[in-house]
N, C-alpha and C positions, 0 to 999 in steps of 0.2 A: 749237720756235718756236710761239708762240700767234698766232692771227689767223684770218681767214675762210678757208674752203677754196677750192681752185682753181675748182671748178664753181660755187660760190656767187659768186665774183668774176665769172666769165664770165656767169652768168645775171643777177645783179642788181648785183653789185659793192658791196653794203652790208652784208650779213649772213652768218651762218654756216650758214643752212639752205637746203635746196633748195626752190624755190618749188613749191607744190602746184597742180596744174592744176585749175581750178575751172570748172564749167559751170553748167547750169540745173537747179534742184532742183524736183521735184514732191512734193507732200504727199499721201499716200494714207491714208485713214481710213475706217472703216465709216460707212455713211449713217445707221445708227440710233444713232450716237454711243456705242455700247457698246464693251466691251473688244475688243481685236484678237484674232483667232484664234491659237491656239498654233502653227499651221503657219507663221505669218508669221515666227516666230523663226528658222526655217530660211530663210536668205536665198535659197536656190534656189527657194522657192515664189514669190517676187516676181520672181526673175531670169527665170523661164520666160515669163510674159506680157509683161513690160516689155522684155526683151532683144530681142524681135522688131522693135522700132522703131529701134534704133541702139545705139551704144556707151555703156555705163553705167560711170560713174566710181566710184560708191559707192552702197551701200544701207545705211541705218541704220534700225533698228526700235526704237521707244521705247514700252514698256508703260505708263509713267506718263503720257505724253502721248496714249496710245491712237491712235497713228498711226505711219507709216513714211515715210522720205524716200528718194527715188530721184533721183540726180543724173546727168544726161545731159551728154555732151560737146558736142553740137550742140543749140542751142535749137529747131531745127525738129523734131528727133526728139522733144523734150519736148512740143512742141505736138501732134504727131501722136498720141503716147501718151495725152495728156490727152483729146484729142477722141474717140479710139476706146474707151478703157478706162473713162471716166467713166460710172458707173451699171452697169458689168458686175459679175459675181460672181467673186470670187477666194477660193478655199478655203472656199466656202460662204457668203461674206459679200458683200453688195452694197456696193460701195465708191464713194467720192467722190474724184476725182483733181483737184487744184488745184495751181497754182503756189505755191511756198512763200511765205506772207505774203498770199495772195489770199483774200478772203472768198468764201463760196459764191455770193453774188449777183453778183459781178464776173466777167465772162468774159474769156478771153484776147483781147487786142487793144483792150479798152476803155481801158486805161492801162497803161503799163509798170510791172512789179513790180520792187521793189528786188532780190529774190533772183535775178532773171533777167538782170540787167545785168552784163556781164562787167567793165565799167570799175570798178565798186565792188570786185569781188573782186581786181582788180589793185592797187587802192589798199591793200587789207588786206595783200597780200603785201609791198608796198613798205614799209608802216609796220612790219610785223614784221621785215623785213630791216634797216631802220634801227635798230630797237630792239635786234636781235641784235648789230649792229656797235657800238652805243653802250655796251651793258652786257656785251659779250664772252660771249654765250650760245653754248653748244655746238650742234652741228648737230641733235642729237636734241631738245633743248629748243625750238629755233626751229621745227622741223617740227611738234611737238606744239602749240606756241602758234599756228601758222598754222591748224591743223585746228580748234582750240578757237574761234578768232575767226570761222571760217566757220560753225560751229554757232551762235554767238551772233548772227551776221548773219541766219541763217534764223529765229532766234527773235525778231528785231525789237529787239535791244538797242541802246542808244546807244553806238556803237562809238567815237566821238570821246571821250566821257567815259571809256569803259573804257580806251582807250589812255593817256589822261592819268593815270588813277589807277594803272594797272599800271606806268607809267614811274616814278611816285613810289615805289612799293613796291620796284621793282628798284634804284632809285638808293640807297635806304636799306638795302639788303641787301648783306652781304659775299659771299653765294653766290647770285647771281641764277638760275643754272640749276637749283639745288636748289629755290629758291622757286617756279619755274614748275612743277616736278613736284609740289610740295605743294599748289598751288592748282588743279590740273587738274580735280578733281571739282567744286570750287566754281565754276570758270569754265564748265564744261559744263552746270551746272544752270541757268544763265541769271540767277542772282542778281547784283545790282550789286556791283562790286568795292569801292567806297568809298575815300575818301582815306586816305593813309598817316598813322599816328599818330606817326611818328618823323621829322617834317619837319625838326626842328632838327638832328638828327644825320645829315643827308643827306651821302652820300659824294661825293667829287669824281669827276667823269666824266673818266676818262683819255682816252676816245675823242675829246673835244673838243680835246685837245692834240696829236693826231696831225698830222703835217705834211701839208698838202693835197697837196703834191707826191708824197709816198709813197702817199697814198690814191689819187691819180689814176693812179699807176703800177700799183696793184692793179687798178683798173678797166680799164686799157688792156691788161692782160696777155692774151695769146692762147695758151691751152694746148692747144687742140684743133685747131689748124691751119686756122682760118677765114681767109679772105682779108682783107687790110687794105683800108681805104678808099682811094679815089683820092687822090693827093697834094694837090689843091686843098682838098678837104674836110678832109683831115688837118691842113693848116696852119691853117685857120680854127678847127678844134677845139682845136688846141694853143694858139692865142692866147686863146681863151675860157677854157681850163683854167688858163693862166698868170695871167690876170687874177683868176680865182676863187681860185687858190692864194694870190696876194698879199693879197687881201682877208681870206681866212681866217687867213693867217699874222699879219696885223696884229691881227685880233680876238682870236686866241688869245694873242698876246703881251701885249695890254692886259689881258686877263682874268687871265692868270697873274701879271702884275705886281701888279694890285690884290689878288690873293688871297694871294700868298706873298712879295712883295717882289722887288727886283732880283736879289739873290744866289741866292735859292731858284729863281727862274725859270731863271737861267743854268745852274745845276747840273742841274736836272731836264731842261732842254732838251738839254744836252750828252749826258747819259746816254741819254735816250730817242732822240735823233737818231742816236747811235752804234748803238743796237740796231736802229733802222729801216734804217740804211744796210747793216748786216750782213744784215738780212732781205732787203733789196732785191738784194744781191749773190747771196744764195742763191736768190732767185726767178729772177734772170736766168740763173744757172747751170742751174737746174732747167728753165727754158724751153728753153735750148739743148739740154739732154739730151733733153727731150721731142721736140723737132723732129728730132734725129738718130734717136731711136728710132722716130719716126713714119715717117721715110723708109725705114729698114730694115724696118719692119713692112710698108710698102706693097710693097717688093720681095719680101719673103717671102710676102706675101698673093698677089701675082701668080703666083709660082711654085707655091704650094700650090693656087691656083685652076686652073691649067693641069693639074696632076696630078689634081686632083679631077674636072675635066671628062673627061679621058681615062679615068679609072677608072670614072666613071659611065657613059661610053659603052660600055665593056666589060660593065658590069653590065646595061645595057639590052639588049645583044645576047644575053647569057646568059638574061635574064628572058624575052625573046621565044622563045628556043629551049625553055626550060623550059615556057613556056605552051603551045607546040605539043604537046610531049610530054604535058603534063597534060590537054589537051583530048582527045587520042587515048585516053589511059588512062581519062578520064572517060566517053567514049562506050562503051568496052568494059565498064567497070563498070556503066554504066546498063543495057546489054543483059543483063548477068548479074543485076542487081537485079530487072529485069522478070521474068526467068525464075524467080528465087527467089520473087517475089511470087505468081506463078501457082501454083507448087508449094505455097507456104504456104497459099494459099486452099483448095486441094484438101485438104490435111491438116487445116485448120481445119474444113472442112465435115464430113469423116469424124469428127473428134474431137467435133464438136457432136452428130452423130447418136448416137455412142456414149454421150456424156454424157446426152443426152435419154433413151436407153433405160435407162441405169443409174438416172437419176432416177425414171423410171416404176416400175422394180422396187423402188427404195427406198421410194417412196410407198406401193406396195402392201404392202411389209413393215411400214411404220409403221402403216398402217391395220389390218393384222392384229394387230400388237402392241397397238394401242389398243383393239381389240375384245376381245382377251384380257384386257387390264388392266381394261376396263370390267366384264367378267364376274366377274373376281376381286374387284373392288371391290364388285359387287353381292352376291357370296357373303359377303364380309366384313361388309357392312352387315346382311345377314340374320342372320349369326352374332352380331353385336353386339346386335341386337334380341332374340335368343333368350336372352341372358344373364339368368338369374334372380337371381344374387347377384354384382353387379359388385365389391363390396368384397372378396369371397373371391378373385376373379381377380386382384386388385391386391395381395394380401398377399405379403410376402417370406418370412415364417416361418409354419409351420403346426403346430398342436398336435393330435395324434391320440390318441383313446382306443380302443385295440384290445383288446377282451376284458377291459377293466378296467385295462390297463397303459397309462400315458401315454408317448407318444413325441413328441419335438419335433425338427423338422428344417426344412430350407429348402424352399421351394416348387420351386426348380430341381432339387433331388435327386429329388423325387417325379414330376415331369413330364418327365424327360429322355427317356423312351421314349414316342414319339408313338403315340397310339391305345390306350394302356393304361387300365385302370380307374382308376388313381390320377390320370392326366392328365385324364380325363373328370370325375372327382370334383371336382377343383380348378378346372375351367374356369368354374364359376359358372353353367352353363346348366341345372343341375338342382337340385332341392331335396334337401338332404342332412339326415340325422338328426344331432342333437347331444346331448351329455350335459347335466347340470344346470349345468355351468360354461361352456357354449357351445363346448366342444371337439367336433371331428368324431368321431363314434362309429362304429366298425366292429366287428361281432360276429364276429371271427375269432380264430384261435389267435395269441396274442402272440409265442410263441417262433419260430414259422415266419416271422411278419412281421418279427421282429428280424433273422433271417438274410437275408430279402429286402431289408430296408432297408440292412443293412451292404453287401450286394452293390451296391445302387444308389449308395451312397456311394463304392464302389471297383469300378466295373464291369469293370476289366481282370482281376479274379480271381473266377471262379465259386465258389459255395459247395461245401464238401466234407462231405457227409453221413457219419454214422458207420456206418450200415447200410443195407440195401435198403429197409426199411420207412420210415426217415426220408427217404431219397432219394425214394421214391414220394410220400410226404406233402408234401415240399417242392415237388416238380414240380407236384402238384395245386394247392397254394396259389399258386405262381407263375402257373399257368394261370388261376386265378380273378382274380388281380390284372392279368393281361395282361402280365406281365414275362417277357422272354426273357433266359436266362443267356448266350446266345451271340449275337453281332451278326449272324451270317448263318446260313441253314439249313445243317445239317451234311450233308456228302456223304462216304460211306465207300467205300473200296475194300478188300475182304476176300477172303482165300483165293485160289483159282485154281491155275494150273499155269504154271511158267516154262519148260517144255520139258524139264526134267530130273526135277522132283519136284513133288509137291503142296505147297501153301503153306498156312500158318495165320496169316500176318502180316496186319495191317490198317493202313490209313492214312486220314487225314481231310484234306479239302481246306481250306486256309487261303485264303479268298477275299481277305482284305485284303492279304496278301503274295504272292498268286498262286503258291502252292507247296503240296506235300503234306507233312504231318507224320505221323510214326509214332504208333500207339496200341498199347494192350495187345493182344498176339496172341491168336487163338482157342485153345481147349484142344485141338481136333482139327483135323488138316489135312483139307481138303475142297475139292471143286470141284463145279461143276454143282449148286450148292445153291440153295435159296430164301431170300429175306430179306424182312422186313416190319417196320414200326414199330407198337408198341402201347403206349399209356400212356407215350409219350415214351421208349421203349426200343427198341433194335434186336434183333430176333429172327432168328436164322439156324437153318435146319432142313434136314434131308435132305442130299443130295449123295452123293459117292463119296469113298472113302478111298484109302489107298495100295494096297490089294489090289483096287481097282476094284469094291468092294462097296458096295451102297446103305446109307446111314446112316439111322437112324430117331431119332436124338437131336436135341435143340434146345439152342442156346446163346443166352443173353440178355446183351446188353451195356448196362451202365449208364455213360452218358457223363459223369455228374457224378463218380462214383467211379473211372472208367476201369478197370472190372473186368468179367469174364465170369462168368456163373453157369450 
């Protein structure tokens, strides 16, 4: 069944929308006429200062108009807000607060403003309700239409002309509710609606043919249990409604006859009156059901209320008891917290003293490291200033002319042993001799240098001389170059007595692996002997043999060949 809703009939009796409650609107805009702050787009920014003066119905912010609208329910709240907030700063902007439609030079009280008159808003709602009833608009379309005309009222549009033009458009449309949704943006912009271009094809208004008696029954329906008027007033009202129904019935009959003829009017009236009677019966049945439901609801509400009160009383007693226990527990916890605070203060004081002491020690350590670094930096700068040939110190490959033989190797191979003659030669701090081709010249034996260079290329394997003379010459040449064939000084343990017999075995200390390694044993067992190094060789002399007789021979150990002589 189509038609207005029950609440719409109760509130206004003419349309399908619920009337929107309208109050007094204030216009808020920056005093410098500039753009509104971005914070105003969050309505809570304006809700905070304006909400202190009373109940706010609505807040609208328009960036295009560079202002905001705040609508109060009570006109007195709007006047108080205008008086106190005019000229104040909101979100960093000094604002001007006026009644909607008021010019800056006009003050409140000089003359009533149209946007602040409730009677005009009531006329808007009534006109929208009539239009909804006339064109069978649904509730959503009627509510949006009422909101749009409130905005047009604040913008100062000609509402009478707008209602007339919109009525023509809705009369010419087959889907008036959809037309309202399509024109919402145009209506909110404030532009004139304009007359309808399809006046000739105007559709027939079915609402005019509704029986006034049925319309009055809609308006007199009481779905929410309000009390009826007193009998004298009700009789006078019924007489007035009967007279009005007769007049409307005559006008509708004449209009229908002139439009469709006698037979068409009779058929249309019979079908339409039958539908309305059926609708009236359904409404009466619904009203009786609502009354019975309301009575049952009141009884159930009373029972539930009594149960609710008893339950809440028990909850109040429980809350009081819990509050007493909570207060006792809170007092105990408070004493414990105070004790913990005192203990924490003592620990913090001790920790602070410890941290300060550690900080002082670290500062002294940092100062010491800084002084050490400064000294090293000074030595580095002095060394850098002593460089006589910086280009040589930066080269990666080196060409050497040793006794007429050309050797080419990398700089890292020659300088891997710190403090050697080769490392000093390539440091660039000294002037060196060169041959005719610019190569470094060394007047030494090239064969021994070849052996030493091969050792520097593979330092894990010492050279192996063929005889004692070559070994002695190679050791002398390595001594000249400052090259050591072993990474650590050699420590030997030779001979001695194990408690049973004299020994001739010998071991060398491996410093890198922290162990002793066996070497070639001596020729003669001996103990209590003397030992010395001469020309990089180990000399063992004297001592006792197996017969506890003194020995007068000497044994010489060559560490490169691992042999005794």
